[in-house]
matplotlib code that plots the C-alpha trace (Angstrom):
import matplotlib.pyplot as plt

x = [15.7, 12.1, 10.9, 11.9, 10.1, 6.7, 7.0, 8.2, 5.5, 2.2, 3.6, 3.5, -0.1, -1.5, -0.2, -1.5, -5.1, -5.2, -7.6, -5.2, -3.1, 0.9, 1.8, 0.7, 1.4, 4.7, 4.5, 3.0, 6.2, 8.8, 7.2, 7.1, 10.9, 12.0, 9.2, 10.5, 14.3, 15.3, 16.8, 17.7, 15.9, 18.6, 18.3, 14.6, 14.0, 16.8, 14.4, 13.3, 17.3, 17.8, 18.6, 16.1, 13.1, 14.5, 14.6, 11.4, 9.7, 11.3, 10.7, 6.8, 6.9, 8.9, 6.5, 3.8, 5.7, 5.6, 1.5, 0.5, 2.7, 0.6, 3.7, 1.7, -1.4, 0.6, 2.1, -0.9, -3.2, -0.4, -0.3, -3.7, -3.7, -0.8, -2.9, -5.9, -8.7, -6.8, -7.7, -4.0, -2.3, -3.8, -2.8, 0.6, 1.1, -0.8, 1.5, 4.6, 3.8, 2.8, 6.2, 8.5, 6.4, 6.6, 10.5, 10.3, 7.0, 5.4, 3.6, 0.4, 0.9, 1.6, -2.0, -3.6, -2.6, -3.7, -6.7, -9.0, -8.1, -7.3, -10.9, -12.1, -10.0, -11.4, -15.0, -14.1, -12.7, -15.1, -13.5, -14.3, -11.5, -11.4, -9.2, -6.8, -6.3, -4.6, -1.5, -1.6, -1.2, 1.5, 3.2, 3.7, 5.1, 7.2, 8.8, 9.7, 12.6, 13.9, 15.8, 17.4, 14.2, 11.4, 10.3, 11.1, 12.1, 15.5, 16.5, 16.2, 18.4, 20.6, 21.1, 21.5, 24.1, 26.1, 25.4, 27.6, 30.7, 29.7, 29.7, 25.3, 23.7, 23.9, 20.9, 20.0, 21.4, 17.9, 17.4, 19.7, 16.6, 14.0, 13.9, 14.0, 11.1, 9.3, 9.3, 8.4, 5.3, 4.4, 4.7, 2.6, 0.0, -0.1, -0.4, -1.4, -1.9, -5.3, -6.6, -6.6, -8.2, -12.2, -14.7, -16.1, -19.5, -19.1, -20.4, -18.0, -17.5, -15.2, -16.2, -13.3, -12.6, -13.2, -16.8, -17.3, -16.7, -18.9, -21.6, -21.4, -21.4, -24.9, -26.4, -25.7, -25.8, -22.2, -22.0, -25.1, -23.3, -19.8, -17.7, -14.1, -13.7, -10.8, -9.5, -9.4, -7.2, -9.7, -11.0, -11.2, -10.1, -6.6, -4.4, -6.9, -7.9, -10.6, -11.9, -12.1, -15.5, -17.0, -18.4, -19.6, -22.6, -23.1, -22.6, -23.6, -20.7, -17.9, -14.2, -13.4, -10.1, -7.3, -5.3, -2.5, -2.0, 2.1, 3.5, 6.7, 6.6, 6.6, 9.5, 8.0, 4.3, 2.3, 0.7, -2.3, -4.0, -5.8, -8.2, -8.0, -7.9, -9.9, -6.0, -5.3, -4.2, -5.9, -4.0, -4.7, -4.8, -5.8, -8.2, -11.0, -13.0, -16.4, -19.7, -22.5, -26.2, -26.6, -27.8, -25.4, -22.3, -24.2, -23.9, -20.7, -19.1, -20.7, -19.4, -15.9, -15.7, -14.3, -14.3, -16.4, -14.3, -15.6, -18.3, -17.5, -14.5, -15.8, -16.4, -12.6, -12.1, -13.1, -10.7, -7.9, -7.6, -10.2, -8.8, -4.7, -2.1, -3.1, -6.6, -9.6, -13.6, -15.5, -19.5, -20.9, -24.1, -26.1, -26.6, -30.3, -28.9, -26.9, -26.9, -27.5, -30.8, -33.0, -30.4, -30.3, -26.9, -24.8, -23.8, -19.9, -19.6, -19.9, -17.7, -15.5, -14.6, -12.4, -10.9, -13.6, -15.2, -19.0, -19.2, -22.9, -26.0, -28.2, -31.7, -33.7, -31.1, -32.0, -30.0, -30.6, -28.9, -29.6, -26.8, -28.8, -30.8, -32.6, -30.7, -32.6, -31.3, -30.0, -29.1, -25.7, -23.0, -20.5, -17.0, -13.6, -10.6, -6.8, -7.2, -6.3, -9.0, -11.4, -10.1, -10.4, -14.2, -14.7, -13.4, -17.3, -19.1, -21.7, -22.9, -21.5, -20.7, -17.9, -18.7, -16.0, -12.1, -10.2, -7.3, -7.6, -8.9, -5.5, -3.8, -5.6, -4.9, -2.2, -1.2, 2.8, 4.0, 7.7, 6.9, 6.5, 9.9, 11.6, 9.8, 11.2, 14.9, 14.5, 14.0, 16.8, 19.0, 18.2, 19.1, 22.2, 23.2, 22.6, 24.2, 27.7, 27.2, 28.0, 25.9, 24.2, 20.7, 19.2, 20.7, 19.7, 16.6, 16.4, 18.0, 14.9, 12.1, 13.5, 13.5, 10.3, 8.4, 10.8, 9.8, 5.9, 6.0, 3.6, 2.3, 4.1, 0.2, 0.6, 3.8, 3.4, 0.3, 2.1, 3.7, 2.2, 2.9, 1.6, 4.7, 6.9, 6.3, 5.8, 9.3, 11.1, 9.2, 10.1, 13.6, 14.4, 13.5, 16.2, 18.4, 16.8, 16.3, 20.3, 21.1, 19.1, 20.6, 17.3, 18.7, 21.8, 18.7, 17.0, 20.0, 21.2, 17.7, 17.8, 21.4, 20.5, 17.3, 19.0, 22.3, 25.5, 26.7, 24.3, 23.5, 21.5, 18.9, 19.4, 17.8, 15.1, 14.6, 15.1, 12.7, 10.0, 9.8, 10.2, 7.4, 5.2, 5.3, 5.0, 1.5, 0.7, 2.5, 3.9, 6.8, 8.9, 8.4, 9.4, 12.2, 13.7, 12.7, 14.6, 17.5, 19.7, 18.8, 20.0, 23.4, 24.4, 23.7, 25.9, 28.5, 28.2, 28.7, 31.6, 29.4, 28.7, 25.1, 24.9, 22.7, 20.8, 19.6, 18.6, 16.5, 14.9, 13.9, 12.5, 10.5, 8.9, 8.1, 6.0, 2.5, 0.7, -1.6, -3.5, -5.3, -3.6, -0.5, 0.3, -1.7, -1.7, -3.7, -6.2, -6.7, -7.9, -9.8, -13.1, -13.0, -12.1, -14.7, -12.1, -12.1, -9.6, -8.9, -8.6, -5.4, -4.1, -5.0, -3.4, -0.3, 0.9, 1.9, 3.8, 5.2, 7.1, 8.3, 9.5, 11.2, 12.8, 14.4, 15.3, 17.5, 18.7, 20.0, 20.5, 23.9, 25.2, 24.7, 25.8, 28.2, 27.9]
y = [-22.3, -22.9, -24.3, -21.6, -18.9, -21.1, -20.9, -17.2, -16.7, -18.5, -16.7, -13.4, -14.2, -15.7, -12.8, -10.3, -12.6, -11.9, -15.0, -16.2, -14.5, -13.3, -16.1, -19.0, -17.7, -17.8, -20.7, -22.7, -21.1, -22.5, -25.8, -25.8, -25.0, -27.9, -30.1, -29.9, -30.3, -26.3, -26.1, -28.6, -29.0, -26.2, -23.4, -24.1, -23.1, -20.8, -17.8, -18.8, -18.4, -15.7, -12.4, -9.8, -12.4, -12.0, -8.5, -7.7, -9.5, -7.9, -4.8, -5.5, -6.1, -2.7, -1.0, -2.0, -1.8, 2.0, 2.2, 0.1, 2.4, 5.6, 7.3, 6.7, 8.0, 11.1, 12.2, 11.3, 13.9, 16.2, 16.2, 17.1, 19.6, 21.2, 21.9, 23.5, 24.9, 25.4, 22.4, 22.8, 23.2, 19.5, 18.2, 19.3, 18.5, 15.3, 13.8, 14.9, 13.5, 10.3, 9.9, 10.7, 8.0, 5.5, 6.0, 4.5, 2.4, 0.3, 1.9, 0.0, 0.8, 4.7, 4.7, 2.9, 5.2, 8.0, 6.5, 7.8, 11.3, 12.3, 11.2, 13.2, 15.7, 16.1, 16.4, 19.0, 21.7, 20.8, 18.9, 15.4, 12.6, 11.7, 14.8, 13.6, 10.1, 9.0, 11.6, 9.9, 6.6, 7.9, 9.9, 6.8, 4.8, 7.6, 8.2, 4.2, 5.8, 7.6, 4.9, 1.5, -0.3, 2.1, -0.4, -3.8, -3.8, -1.2, -4.4, -6.9, -4.4, -3.9, -7.3, -8.3, -5.7, -7.1, -10.9, -9.8, -9.2, -4.9, -2.7, -2.5, 1.3, 3.1, 3.7, 7.1, 6.6, 6.0, 9.4, 11.4, 10.1, 9.7, 13.1, 15.0, 12.5, 13.2, 17.1, 16.7, 14.7, 17.3, 20.0, 18.2, 17.4, 21.1, 22.5, 20.4, 16.7, 18.3, 19.3, 15.5, 14.1, 13.9, 15.0, 11.8, 12.5, 9.5, 9.0, 8.1, 10.5, 8.3, 7.9, 8.1, 7.0, 10.7, 10.9, 7.0, 7.8, 11.0, 9.0, 6.2, 8.7, 10.4, 7.0, 5.2, 8.8, 7.8, 11.0, 11.0, 7.9, 8.8, 11.1, 11.3, 11.6, 12.7, 10.6, 13.8, 13.3, 12.8, 9.5, 6.3, 4.7, 5.8, 2.9, 0.3, -2.5, -2.1, -5.4, -3.6, -2.0, -4.3, -1.1, -3.0, -4.5, -2.4, 1.1, 0.3, 1.8, 0.6, 1.7, 2.5, 3.6, 5.0, 7.8, 8.3, 12.6, 11.7, 8.8, 9.8, 9.7, 6.4, 4.4, 2.1, 3.8, 3.9, 7.3, 5.1, 1.6, 0.9, -1.7, -1.7, -5.1, -6.3, -5.7, -2.6, 0.0, 3.3, 6.8, 9.7, 12.0, 9.6, 10.4, 7.9, 7.4, 5.5, 4.6, 4.7, 6.9, 10.3, 8.7, 6.5, 8.7, 10.9, 8.2, 7.2, 10.5, 11.8, 8.3, 7.9, 12.1, 11.8, 15.6, 15.6, 16.7, 19.0, 16.6, 18.6, 17.1, 13.4, 13.6, 14.8, 11.8, 9.6, 10.0, 11.1, 8.7, 5.9, 4.8, 4.7, 1.7, -0.1, -0.5, 0.6, 0.6, -0.7, -1.6, -5.2, -6.7, -9.7, -11.7, -13.3, -16.3, -15.8, -18.6, -15.9, -14.6, -15.3, -16.2, -14.2, -12.9, -10.1, -8.5, -6.8, -10.8, -11.7, -9.2, -9.7, -13.3, -11.4, -8.9, -6.2, -3.4, -2.9, 0.6, 1.1, -1.1, -0.5, -1.9, -0.7, 2.2, 3.2, 3.4, 0.2, 0.9, -2.7, -4.7, -8.0, -8.8, -11.4, -11.1, -10.1, -10.2, -6.8, -5.8, -3.8, -2.5, -0.5, -2.4, -1.0, -3.3, -4.3, -4.2, -8.2, -8.7, -6.7, -9.0, -12.3, -11.3, -11.2, -15.4, -15.4, -14.2, -17.1, -15.1, -11.3, -9.3, -6.7, -3.9, -2.1, -3.7, -3.1, -3.5, -0.7, 1.6, 1.0, 2.5, 5.7, 6.4, 8.8, 8.8, 8.5, 6.2, 4.9, 1.7, 4.3, 5.2, 2.2, 1.1, 4.4, 3.8, 0.5, 2.2, 4.6, 1.9, -0.4, 3.0, 3.5, 0.0, 0.2, 3.2, 2.2, -1.3, -2.6, -5.5, -6.9, -5.8, -8.4, -8.6, -5.1, -5.5, -8.7, -7.0, -4.2, -6.2, -8.2, -5.0, -4.1, -7.7, -8.4, -4.7, -5.5, -2.9, -5.4, -8.6, -11.9, -13.2, -10.2, -10.6, -13.0, -11.1, -8.0, -9.6, -9.6, -13.4, -12.9, -10.2, -12.3, -16.1, -14.1, -12.9, -16.2, -18.3, -16.0, -15.5, -19.2, -17.8, -15.2, -18.5, -20.1, -17.2, -16.9, -21.0, -21.4, -18.9, -17.0, -13.8, -14.1, -14.1, -11.2, -9.3, -9.5, -9.0, -5.4, -4.3, -5.6, -3.5, -0.5, -0.6, -0.5, 2.6, 5.0, 3.7, 6.6, 4.7, 1.2, 3.0, 3.9, 0.4, -0.9, 1.8, 1.2, -2.6, -2.7, -0.2, -1.9, -5.5, -3.1, -1.8, -5.5, -7.3, -7.0, -4.3, -6.9, -9.6, -7.2, -6.4, -9.8, -11.0, -7.5, -7.6, -10.6, -9.4, -5.6, -7.0, -9.6, -6.9, -4.2, -6.9, -7.4, -4.0, -3.4, -0.6, -0.1, -2.5, 0.0, 2.7, 0.2, -1.2, 1.9, 2.3, -0.7, 0.0, 3.5, 2.0, -0.8, 1.8, 3.5, 1.6, 4.4, 3.6, 0.9, 0.4, -3.0, -2.0, -1.6, -2.5, 1.4, 1.8, -0.5, 0.9, 4.3, 3.0, 2.4, 5.3, 7.7, 5.8, 5.8, 4.1, 2.9, 5.2, 7.8, 6.5, 6.4, 10.0, 11.2, 8.8, 9.3, 12.3, 11.5, 8.5, 10.3, 13.2, 10.3, 8.8, 12.0, 12.7, 9.2, 9.7, 13.0, 12.5, 8.5, 8.7, 11.9, 10.2, 6.8, 7.3, 4.3]
z = [-31.4, -32.8, -29.8, -27.8, -29.8, -29.9, -26.2, -26.2, -28.3, -26.5, -23.4, -24.5, -26.3, -22.8, -21.5, -23.8, -23.4, -20.0, -19.1, -16.6, -14.1, -14.6, -12.2, -13.6, -17.3, -16.4, -14.6, -17.3, -19.5, -17.2, -16.6, -20.8, -20.9, -18.4, -20.0, -23.7, -22.8, -23.0, -19.1, -17.0, -13.2, -12.0, -14.5, -14.3, -10.6, -10.7, -10.6, -6.5, -5.7, -7.3, -5.3, -7.6, -6.3, -2.9, -2.7, -3.8, -1.7, 1.3, -0.3, -0.1, 3.5, 4.2, 2.0, 4.0, 7.2, 6.3, 5.2, 8.6, 10.6, 9.4, 7.0, 3.5, 5.0, 6.8, 3.7, 1.6, 3.6, 3.9, -0.2, -0.2, 2.2, 0.2, -2.7, -1.0, -3.3, -6.7, -9.4, -11.0, -7.5, -6.6, -10.1, -9.8, -6.1, -6.0, -9.1, -7.7, -4.1, -6.3, -7.8, -5.0, -3.0, -5.3, -5.2, -2.0, -1.8, -4.7, -6.9, -6.3, -2.4, -3.5, -5.5, -2.9, -0.4, -2.6, -4.7, -1.6, -0.6, -4.4, -5.3, -1.8, -2.5, -6.4, -5.5, -2.4, -5.0, -8.0, -10.2, -11.1, -10.3, -13.6, -14.2, -11.8, -11.3, -14.3, -13.5, -10.2, -11.9, -14.3, -11.5, -9.6, -12.7, -13.6, -9.7, -9.6, -11.9, -8.8, -7.0, -7.4, -5.8, -6.9, -9.3, -9.8, -13.4, -12.1, -10.0, -12.5, -15.2, -12.2, -11.3, -15.0, -15.5, -12.4, -13.6, -17.0, -15.0, -14.9, -11.8, -10.8, -10.5, -7.2, -5.3, -6.8, -10.3, -11.8, -10.6, -13.0, -15.7, -13.6, -11.9, -15.4, -16.7, -13.6, -13.5, -17.5, -16.7, -14.1, -16.6, -19.5, -17.1, -16.1, -19.2, -21.6, -20.1, -18.1, -21.4, -22.8, -19.3, -19.6, -17.2, -16.2, -13.8, -11.8, -7.9, -6.4, -3.0, -0.7, 2.7, 4.6, 8.1, 9.4, 7.7, 8.4, 12.8, 12.7, 10.9, 13.4, 16.4, 14.8, 13.7, 17.5, 19.1, 21.0, 22.4, 24.1, 26.4, 26.0, 29.1, 30.2, 34.0, 35.8, 39.0, 41.5, 44.7, 47.2, 45.0, 46.4, 43.7, 43.9, 44.1, 43.6, 40.8, 38.5, 39.5, 43.1, 42.4, 39.8, 38.1, 35.2, 37.6, 40.0, 38.4, 34.5, 33.3, 31.2, 31.1, 27.4, 27.6, 30.4, 30.0, 32.4, 33.4, 34.6, 32.9, 33.3, 36.8, 37.0, 35.3, 32.3, 32.4, 29.7, 28.7, 27.7, 28.6, 25.3, 26.6, 30.3, 31.9, 35.6, 36.8, 35.6, 38.5, 39.1, 39.6, 40.9, 38.3, 35.4, 32.4, 32.1, 29.0, 30.2, 28.5, 30.3, 31.3, 31.9, 35.2, 35.8, 35.6, 37.9, 40.0, 39.7, 39.8, 43.3, 44.8, 43.7, 43.4, 40.0, 38.0, 34.4, 31.8, 28.7, 26.6, 23.4, 22.7, 22.8, 18.7, 18.4, 21.1, 18.9, 16.1, 17.4, 20.4, 20.2, 16.9, 16.6, 15.3, 17.9, 18.2, 15.9, 15.4, 13.4, 12.6, 12.6, 11.6, 12.2, 9.4, 8.9, 8.9, 12.2, 14.5, 17.0, 15.9, 18.7, 21.1, 24.3, 25.3, 27.0, 24.8, 26.3, 28.0, 24.0, 22.1, 25.2, 24.0, 21.2, 23.5, 21.8, 23.5, 22.6, 22.4, 21.0, 19.7, 17.1, 16.5, 13.5, 13.4, 16.5, 20.0, 21.7, 25.6, 26.8, 27.6, 27.3, 24.4, 22.5, 19.2, 16.1, 12.4, 11.5, 14.7, 14.3, 16.9, 17.2, 18.3, 19.3, 19.8, 18.4, 14.6, 14.2, 16.6, 14.3, 11.6, 13.4, 14.0, 10.7, 10.4, 12.6, 9.6, 9.6, 13.0, 12.1, 9.3, 9.5, 7.6, 5.5, 5.8, 8.7, 7.6, 4.8, 7.7, 9.6, 6.8, 6.9, 10.1, 10.1, 14.0, 14.2, 16.7, 18.1, 15.2, 12.9, 13.0, 13.5, 10.1, 8.8, 10.1, 8.5, 5.0, 5.6, 6.9, 3.7, 1.7, 3.1, 3.2, -0.6, -1.2, 0.2, -0.8, 2.7, 1.6, -1.5, -2.5, -1.4, 2.0, 2.7, 1.9, 4.2, 6.9, 7.0, 6.4, 9.5, 11.8, 10.0, 11.3, 14.6, 16.0, 15.6, 12.5, 11.0, 12.5, 11.7, 10.3, 8.0, 6.6, 3.8, 3.0, 2.5, -0.3, -3.7, -4.6, -7.6, -9.1, -6.9, -8.4, -11.9, -11.2, -10.6, -13.0, -16.0, -14.9, -16.4, -19.7, -19.6, -19.2, -22.4, -24.6, -24.0, -24.2, -27.4, -29.7, -29.3, -27.3, -30.2, -33.3, -32.1, -30.9, -34.2, -36.0, -34.1, -35.1, -38.7, -38.6, -37.1, -38.0, -36.2, -37.0, -34.5, -31.0, -30.4, -33.1, -31.3, -28.1, -29.8, -31.6, -28.0, -26.2, -28.9, -28.6, -24.9, -24.4, -26.6, -24.9, -21.3, -22.9, -22.7, -20.3, -16.6, -16.8, -14.8, -17.5, -19.7, -18.1, -17.7, -21.3, -22.7, -20.5, -22.0, -25.4, -24.9, -22.8, -25.9, -28.5, -26.2, -26.2, -30.2, -30.8, -28.3, -26.3, -22.9, -21.3, -19.2, -21.6, -23.2, -19.5, -18.6, -21.5, -21.1, -17.6, -18.3, -21.4, -19.0, -17.2, -19.6, -20.1, -20.8, -23.3, -22.0, -19.0, -18.9, -18.6, -15.0, -12.1, -11.2, -14.7, -13.7, -10.3, -11.2, -14.1, -12.2, -10.3, -13.3, -15.1, -18.0, -21.4, -23.4, -25.8, -22.9, -21.7, -25.3, -25.5, -22.8, -22.7, -26.4, -26.0, -22.6, -24.2, -27.2, -24.5, -22.4, -25.8, -26.4, -23.1, -23.3, -26.2, -25.7, -21.7, -21.7, -24.0, -21.8, -18.6, -19.4, -22.2, -24.9]

ax = plt.figure().add_subplot(projection="3d")
ax.plot(x, y, z, "-o")
ax.set_aspect("equal")
plt.show()
């Protein structure tokens, strides 16, 4: 037991120190338990086969599917639109939105989605982001308590309850306490917490996808050689293939995109062909998005009897049509050390290797119209192609630099596609399976994440990137700690100490002690690790006192999500720290009253909802 306490203390100390990644600390702890003979091999590796770990990994994929297919971006933008120009309204709506969204998407994913829009909206309505961002972080932490899958501690305590031989919590059962806590957080920030938030003058007006595109249009003068043409009934292009006309060389015109005017007349016809190939067949009433000089476009229109559509829609066309869930745009720069410098190349042919279109070229911040050029350092290009191809182009970093992060730009696309509804359907299916308890939670998560993957909502190549392996490995490596705490009698010792300190006659006082102990850990230790440590202790405490473990475990889940006092308690707190220019004391000043409110609410409601 002494050896166990040394390892436990050392693990907590390393978590608080923060020099090493939490997953590394957990793995070292797990290995120490084996090398010291406390656990055997099966016990040491038991966490990696635990249903909790499998379920959490699946949830990351489902959440990424919702993000990649436009749902989180759409939700974020709708929330901002609802807020209008009112600061209090923005505060309430964005906090509520963060809470509701985090009930179904990871807390980190929720804040990552809402962060740019929140900062932009704060600036646009005349307030500082620092007056809004902490409520977003705290709202997402609280909203995780709305559902079983909202945050890992919920899953951990639920599986601990099942493992102890009791019936687990239902999917929305956490919402019985989560919803009142979220409402309290909203009222707190609206009428009191807002006054405690600092007004930090930051210079972080974000450049969102719309702003970026409009800047490209202006700098590269894309609108000057960007046209939309309609194939009229008398055009010789009808029922021919692009390759038959050699439009690139003969007319110096590039077809960027093709829209079918009547896609439903032919079975299986897609309304858009995002990247037309040489064998793409042209049909009557097709609308061609093309790039070329005015002179070349006029020549093309006369020769092939094409109609010109209004050009004033070009800017909106770039945003609403040229960028979607399948294809995107980005800016590419030539580095000084690039092997391309001094080389004469045909730009369209070069980018064609990556199945990417060239939309515009700039040299010395001025448009450059020649296709065959001798590349100079600093030359820049606007390209368009599948998001994954733009990502692949980033691998050519020795020659070219892709400006920005295409994956993050994709998540800012709020257009919904058929895949969007598949991703949403996968989430709903998982919820239904969990509500009716048709299959275990881990299997439900695997089924839904499989649907997201096999339907192409996210590519298989991105599936592993979607999973926060730091969290998954940490939880898997910390589960053996819970086994060791029980095996060595350490859990009994801690449990008896809690009972002796708080007494046996007042379970509510016991709840208060568990809440305070858990929330203290959660201010410095990952909330999942905190839940793993506390779950076996409170189950043993409940068994000793012969009371239901449900209220104690619910209290662990609640208090593990109340890391309001420090910026290191959760990833979400850390994510908003630099954007709001917050200091350590800001979290304590704003979070302490909210923590007390949560404690009081927990002590009042939990014994009523989950009797001892």
